N, C-alpha and C positions, 0 to 999 in steps of 0.2 A: 826677603829681608827688608825691602823697602816698606812693605805694609807693616812690619813689626815696628819700624821706626816711626811710622805715622801713628800707629796705635800708642806707642810710648809717648809721643809728642802730645797727642790729644787726651789720652786717658791716664797717663802716669801722674802720680801725685807730685806736685812741685815741692821743693824744699822750703823750709821755714826761713831760710836766709833771705836777706834783702837782695833784690836784683841789682846786678851791676850793669849799668848802661853801656851800650857799645862804645868803645873808646875810653871807658872809665867814667867815673862820676863827675869829673871836673873838665870834661872834654868840650871844646868849642868856644867860639866867641860869644855865643848866647849865654853860656855859663859864666864867662868872664863879665859880661854886661850885667847880669843879674846876680852876681856874687853876693852872698849874704842875705838874699831875700828868700822868702818862702811863700807858699800859697799857689793856688792854681794859676793865677795870672802870670806870676814870675816864671813858672814852669812852661807855660804855653809860649811866652815870649822867647825864652831860651831855646825851646825846641824849634820854634819857627825860624829863629835866627840861624840856628845850626843847620836846619834842614834846607832852607831856601838858598843859603849861600854855599853849601857844600863844604864849609870849613871844617866840620867834624870829620868828614871822610878824608879830606886833605891832611888833617892833623893825625889821624890814625895811620895814614900811609907814610907820613914823614916823621912822626913822633913829636910833632909840635902842637901848639894850641892846648896844651895840657892833656893831650890824648895819648893813648897807648892801646895796642891790640894784644897786650900780654895777659890781661885779666881773663878769668873764666866767666863766661856769660851764664847767667842764671835767670830763672823765671819765677817770680814771686806770686803769680796769680793762681787761681784754682784750675784744676784739671776740668775737662768737659764734664765728666761724670760727677766730680766734686761740685761743680757749679750748678748742676741740675739733679743732684742726688735724690731729693724728695720727689720731683716730677718723674725721674727715671724709674724709681721704685714703684710709683703708682702706675706708670705706663706698663711696666713689666707685669704687674699684677693683673692688669686689664688685657694685656697682649697687644696693645696699640697705643699710639700717642705721639706727640711732637718730640718729646725728649728721647724716646726710644728710636724714633726715626732719625733724629739728629745724631745719635751715637752710631747708628748703622751707616749713615752717610759719611761721618767722620772716619769710619773704619774702611771706607771704600766699598761697602757692600752695594752691588748693583741693584737697581730697582727690581729686577726680576727675582732676586734672592731675598729681598727685604721681608716678605711675608714669612719665609722660612726662618730668617733671623729672629723676627719677633716671636714666632711660635716656640723656637728653641729657648729663648730667654724666658718666655712665659711658663713653659713646661718645667723650667729649672729655677723658678722664683725662690724656692726654699734654700737652694744651694747658693744662689746669688746673695740673698739676704738672710743668712742663718740667725742673725740676732739684730737687735735694735742699734747696737754700737758698731756694726760693720763699717769699715772705712771705704772711701772711694777707691783707694788703691787695691784693697781686697776684692771689691766688686769688679774692677777693671781686669785684674788678673783672672778672675773666674770667667768673665765674658770671653777672654782669649782662650782659656782652657775649653770652654764649651764649644767655641767655634772650631778649634783644632780637632775636637772629637767628632765633629759632623763632617762627613765626606764632602758635602756640597759647599760648606762654608770654610773648610780648612784652608783653601788656597788664599783666602783673604788675610790670613795671619801666619802663613808659612814663611 
């Protein structure tokens, strides 16, 4: 089950919704200090203020400083496969490469089984990438299915 959660974390597609910061979007003295400002500099100063003083953690614990732990945390970035989709498809076609290795490592595949992982992915390129508009989520699901179907790789996703 732990491996499935790791796979979901690294390979599952993220939602399109904006991420809610831990403690909420208005949490901490840094947010209060930089209220109304935008840009990278303002975000860095707010983050450093909140992180170095621990006030956001205190605020989440006590419900002060504009913080709350009631919101649902989300992630607005790309999944690992989504972030390296082009490179991953090229590596699967070749049967080796950095993106293919990165996915294997992220899924917890031991070094001794990585050659098999790469071969299974390579041998099943057509089912991983059945069309040009396949999504990272579909590819991720198929990777898990292929691993489950292989006796030696199945324990990584069970």
